[in-house]
C-alpha positions as CSV (number, residue, x, y, z in Angstrom):
1,M,195.1,38.1,147.9
2,N,198.6,39.0,148.1
3,L,200.2,38.4,151.7
4,Y,203.9,39.7,150.3
5,E,202.2,43.3,150.6
6,L,202.3,42.5,154.4
7,T,206.1,42.3,154.4
8,R,206.9,44.8,151.8
9,P,209.2,47.4,153.5
10,L,206.5,50.6,154.1
11,D,207.3,54.0,152.2
12,I,209.2,56.6,153.9
13,S,206.1,58.8,153.5
14,D,204.3,55.8,155.8
15,I,206.7,56.6,158.5
16,D,206.4,59.4,161.3
17,F,209.7,60.3,163.1
18,R,209.4,62.3,166.8
19,V,211.6,63.0,169.4
20,Q,212.0,60.3,172.2
21,S,214.4,62.0,174.6
22,I,217.0,64.6,174.4
23,N,220.3,63.8,176.9
24,N,222.2,67.0,178.7
25,G,224.8,67.1,175.4
26,G,221.9,68.2,173.1
27,Y,221.6,64.8,171.2
28,A,218.6,64.1,170.8
29,T,217.3,60.2,170.0
30,I,214.4,60.3,167.4
31,L,211.9,57.6,167.3
32,A,210.3,56.0,163.7
33,Y,207.0,54.8,164.5
34,K,204.0,53.7,162.0
35,D,200.3,54.9,162.4
36,A,197.7,52.7,162.8
37,R,196.3,53.9,159.7
38,V,199.1,52.6,157.5
39,D,198.1,48.8,158.8
40,M,194.7,49.2,157.7
41,A,195.6,50.7,154.3
42,R,198.4,47.7,153.8
43,L,196.1,45.2,154.9
44,D,193.1,46.6,152.7
45,A,196.1,46.4,149.8
46,A,197.0,42.9,150.5
47,V,194.1,40.9,151.2
48,G,190.8,43.4,150.6
49,P,188.6,45.2,152.8
50,L,186.6,42.2,153.2
51,G,189.9,39.4,153.8
52,W,190.3,40.8,157.3
53,Q,189.4,41.4,160.8
54,R,190.1,42.7,164.4
55,K,188.7,42.2,167.9
56,H,189.9,43.0,171.2
57,E,189.6,41.3,174.4
58,F,191.2,41.8,178.2
59,I,193.3,38.7,179.3
60,N,194.8,39.0,182.5
61,G,193.6,42.9,182.7
62,K,195.7,43.6,179.3
63,L,193.9,44.6,176.4
64,F,195.2,42.4,173.6
65,C,194.2,42.5,169.8
66,H,193.5,40.0,167.5
67,V,194.2,40.3,163.8
68,G,192.6,37.8,161.6
69,I,193.2,37.1,157.6
70,Y,191.0,35.0,155.6
71,S,193.0,32.0,154.4
72,A,191.4,29.8,151.5
73,E,193.4,26.9,152.3
74,Y,191.8,26.6,155.7
75,V,188.5,27.9,154.7
76,D,188.9,29.8,158.1
77,F,190.7,32.7,159.0
78,V,194.2,32.6,160.8
79,W,194.5,34.8,164.0
80,K,197.6,36.7,165.1
81,S,197.3,39.1,168.2
82,D,199.5,41.3,170.5
83,V,199.0,43.3,173.6
84,G,199.1,47.2,173.6
85,T,200.3,49.8,176.1
86,E,198.3,52.5,177.7
87,S,198.7,56.2,175.9
88,M,200.2,59.4,177.9
89,T,197.1,61.4,176.5
90,E,194.3,58.9,176.0
91,A,195.1,55.6,177.9
92,A,192.1,53.4,176.2
93,K,192.3,54.6,172.8
94,G,196.1,54.6,172.6
95,E,195.8,50.7,174.2
96,S,193.5,49.6,171.6
97,S,195.7,51.2,168.6
98,D,199.0,50.1,170.3
99,S,197.4,46.2,170.4
100,F,196.5,46.7,167.0
101,K,200.0,48.1,165.5
102,R,201.8,45.3,167.3
103,A,199.8,42.5,166.0
104,C,200.2,44.0,162.4
105,F,203.8,43.5,163.2
106,N,202.8,39.6,163.9
107,W,201.9,40.0,160.6
108,G,205.1,41.4,158.9
109,I,203.8,45.1,158.7
110,G,206.6,47.3,159.6
111,R,208.6,44.5,160.7
112,E,211.9,46.4,158.8
113,L,211.3,49.2,161.8
114,Y,212.8,46.8,164.4
115,D,216.3,47.1,162.1
116,Y,216.2,50.9,161.8
117,P,219.6,52.4,163.2
118,V,219.9,54.2,166.5
119,I,218.8,57.6,165.4
120,S,220.9,60.1,167.4
121,V,220.8,63.7,166.0
122,K,223.0,66.6,167.6
123,L,220.7,69.9,167.9
124,N,221.1,73.2,167.3
125,E,221.3,75.6,170.1
126,N,217.8,77.2,169.4
127,E,215.9,73.6,169.3
128,W,216.5,72.8,172.8
129,T,216.8,74.3,176.5
130,K,216.7,72.9,179.9
131,D,213.5,73.0,182.2
132,G,213.9,72.6,185.6
133,G,217.7,70.9,185.0
134,R,215.6,68.6,182.2
135,P,216.3,68.9,178.3
136,K,213.6,69.9,176.7
137,Q,213.3,70.6,172.9
138,T,211.6,73.8,171.5
139,Y,209.5,75.2,169.0
140,N,212.3,75.5,167.0
141,L,213.1,71.9,166.3
142,K,210.4,70.9,163.2
143,I,211.2,67.1,163.2
144,R,207.4,67.1,161.0
145,D,208.8,69.4,158.7
146,W,212.0,67.0,157.9
147,T,212.3,65.1,155.0
148,W,213.8,61.7,155.0
149,Y,215.4,58.9,152.2
150,S,215.7,55.4,153.2
151,E,216.9,52.4,150.9
152,F,216.5,48.6,151.9
153,T,218.2,45.6,150.8
154,D,216.7,41.9,151.2
155,G,213.8,44.0,153.2
156,R,216.4,45.3,155.7
157,V,217.2,49.0,155.9
158,S,220.6,49.9,154.2
159,F,220.6,53.5,154.0
160,L,218.9,56.2,156.1
161,A,219.1,59.9,156.1
162,A,217.3,63.2,156.7
163,K,217.2,67.2,155.9
164,D,215.7,69.6,158.0
165,E,213.4,72.3,156.9
166,N,216.1,74.2,155.5
167,G,217.8,71.3,153.2
168,K,220.7,70.8,155.7
169,V,221.6,66.7,156.2
170,R,221.3,66.2,160.1
171,F,221.4,62.3,159.8
172,K,222.8,59.8,157.5
173,W,223.4,56.2,158.0
174,G,224.5,53.1,156.2
175,E,225.7,53.3,152.3
176,M,223.6,54.5,149.4
177,K,223.3,52.1,146.5
178,P,224.8,53.1,143.5
179,K,222.6,55.3,141.1
180,Q,221.5,53.7,138.2
181,E,222.2,55.4,134.8
182,E,219.3,56.5,132.8
183,P,219.0,54.8,129.8
184,K,220.7,56.4,126.8
185,F,218.4,56.7,123.9
186,K,219.8,57.3,120.4
187,P,218.1,58.1,117.1
188,A,217.7,55.3,114.7
189,A,219.7,54.9,112.1
190,A,219.2,56.6,108.6
191,P,217.6,54.1,106.0
192,V,219.8,52.4,103.4
193,E,219.4,52.1,100.1
194,V,218.8,48.5,99.0
195,Q,221.4,47.5,96.9
196,E,221.0,44.9,94.0
197,E,222.3,41.7,95.5
198,V,225.2,40.9,93.5
199,Q,227.1,37.0,93.7
200,A,230.5,37.4,94.9
201,A,233.1,35.4,92.7
202,P,233.8,32.0,94.5
203,V,237.4,32.1,96.1
204,Q,239.5,29.9,95.0
205,V,241.4,27.6,97.7
206,A,244.9,26.6,96.9
207,D,244.4,23.8,99.4
208,E,242.7,23.3,102.7
209,A,245.7,24.3,104.9
210,N,244.8,27.7,103.6
211,V,241.4,27.8,104.4
212,K,241.5,29.0,107.8
213,G,243.7,31.9,107.0
214,I,241.3,33.2,104.0
215,L,238.0,32.6,105.7
216,K,238.9,35.2,108.6
217,P,236.8,37.7,109.0
218,Q,238.1,41.2,109.7
219,A,235.2,42.0,112.4
220,D,234.3,45.8,112.6
221,D,235.3,45.7,116.6
222,E,238.9,45.1,115.6
223,S,238.9,48.2,113.1
224,D,241.8,50.6,113.7
225,T,238.8,53.3,113.8
226,V,237.0,51.5,116.8
227,R,240.3,50.9,118.6
228,D,241.9,54.4,118.2
229,A,238.3,55.7,119.8
230,L,238.7,53.4,122.5
231,I,242.4,54.0,123.2
232,A,241.4,57.8,123.5
233,E,238.5,57.5,125.6
234,Y,240.5,55.5,127.9
235,N,243.3,57.8,127.8
236,Q,240.9,60.6,128.9
237,L,239.9,58.8,131.8
238,Y,243.0,57.3,133.3
239,G,245.4,59.5,131.8
240,K,247.6,56.8,129.9
241,N,246.8,54.8,127.0
242,P,245.8,50.7,127.8
243,D,248.2,47.8,127.3
244,K,248.8,46.8,123.8
245,R,247.6,43.6,124.8
246,M,244.0,44.6,125.9
247,K,241.4,43.6,124.0
248,N,238.9,45.8,122.9
249,E,236.0,44.5,124.9
250,T,238.3,44.8,128.0
251,I,239.1,48.4,127.1
252,K,235.3,49.4,126.9
253,K,234.8,47.2,130.0
254,A,237.6,49.2,131.9
255,I,235.9,52.6,130.5
256,Q,232.1,51.4,131.7
257,D,233.9,50.5,135.3
258,K,235.6,54.0,135.8
259,V,232.4,56.1,134.2
260,D,230.3,53.7,136.9
261,E,232.5,54.8,139.5
262,I,232.6,58.8,138.9
263,L,228.5,58.2,138.5
264,D,228.8,56.7,141.9
265,E,230.8,59.8,143.5
266,G,229.0,62.6,142.0
267,L,225.6,61.3,141.6
268,V,223.0,60.8,144.6
269,P,219.2,59.0,144.6
270,E,216.2,61.3,144.1
271,Q,213.8,62.1,146.8
272,N,210.3,62.5,146.2
273,E,209.5,65.3,144.1
274,E,213.3,66.0,143.1
275,Q,214.2,66.1,146.8
276,T,217.7,64.5,147.0
277,I,220.2,63.7,149.8
278,E,223.1,65.9,148.9
279,E,226.2,67.5,150.4
280,F,226.5,64.7,153.4
281,E,229.0,66.3,155.8
282,E,232.8,64.6,156.0
283,Q,232.8,62.0,158.8
284,T,232.8,62.8,162.4
285,I,233.1,60.5,165.5
286,S,229.1,61.3,165.7
287,D,228.7,58.9,162.9
288,F,230.1,56.0,165.1
289,F,227.4,56.6,167.4
290,D,225.2,53.7,165.9
291,Q,228.1,51.1,165.4
292,V,229.1,51.0,169.0
293,K,226.5,48.1,169.6
294,L,227.9,46.1,166.7
295,I,230.9,44.5,168.2
296,K,230.4,41.8,170.7
297,N,233.9,41.0,171.9
298,P,235.0,42.7,175.0
299,K,238.9,43.1,174.2
300,E,238.2,44.1,170.3
301,F,235.5,46.7,171.3
302,I,237.9,48.5,173.7
303,Q,240.6,48.6,170.9
304,W,237.8,50.1,168.2
305,A,236.6,52.7,170.5
306,K,240.4,54.0,171.4
307,D,241.0,54.3,167.2
308,T,238.0,55.4,167.0
309,V,238.3,58.5,169.2
310,A,242.3,58.8,168.0
311,K,240.6,58.9,164.3
312,F,239.1,63.0,165.3
313,P,241.7,64.8,167.7
314,D,239.7,67.9,166.9
315,A,236.0,66.6,167.5
316,P,234.1,68.8,169.6
317,Q,234.4,67.8,173.4
318,E,230.4,67.2,174.0
319,H,230.6,64.4,170.9
320,V,233.7,62.6,172.0
321,D,231.6,62.7,175.7
322,M,228.9,61.4,174.0
323,F,230.6,58.5,172.1
324,K,232.6,57.7,175.4
325,E,229.3,57.3,177.4
326,L,227.7,55.1,174.6
327,C,231.0,52.6,174.7
328,N,231.0,52.5,178.6
329,A,227.1,51.4,178.7
330,H,227.9,48.8,175.8
331,Y,231.0,47.5,177.4
332,K,228.9,46.5,180.5
333,S,226.4,44.8,178.7
334,I,228.8,42.3,176.9
335,M,231.1,41.6,180.0
């Protein structure tokens, strides 16, 4: 039994995405959710197929699911329960599945989905239309063909991005972690021919005061050749020589810091099967949609909203209107 498996964030390949709604400005709110089969697979992996069970019962006319996991400590099953809601297509089956998934949330499976940001995406003109005055997606919106990338910090999502079927970045949120540099493999040193050991002649010490000066070694790191090479590399990266008082180790660290900075700016995380989240677009006002709800002080929020709008004087009017709509709704909730 490994209960940690229950709370470990689900892989992005286990998450499904669908359009929840589309507003009149052509922005789609996309919902991230899990399938009941994902819960079953995670329970099997954590406690084994024989280590858990489920049962359903009606309580006050509502269908509840109880998921039990066997505890060796209590020599019995421990149960966690939740209620479901009907599906729009198959009421009974949907309610049963939903109650099971909700009960598994109580065990920690997929609980990180509650921390996902609001996924708001500006649709292309051919991806939505209006039917009877109501926004509706078209067949050109192929959410199931999009590829997604996620990163987690301490069990909470810290970066989420998506590319459509044409490879264009359609959504990004948070900050990517610095890419870990691949270890550099070097050939082994050439074998050194063993020389017959020669006993060194003893050093004649005139008096104790001279011992420290006589015995002080000249470290390889301090040799002129090594330092010259470090200075040249530092100059190439920073466009100037290091301060003469800087030790070799300090110069090395400065060089490594600069290299890491270059790597962070120039590389992106790998996606499954060499897919990458790349070429992120420059920041627009729509990138601030998911930050609206973060500020709880009304006075600070008003100033932040004004500053954000002022940052993007050339933003499309529909983006600005959407931002103001979100701000107004949030302002009413914190007043």
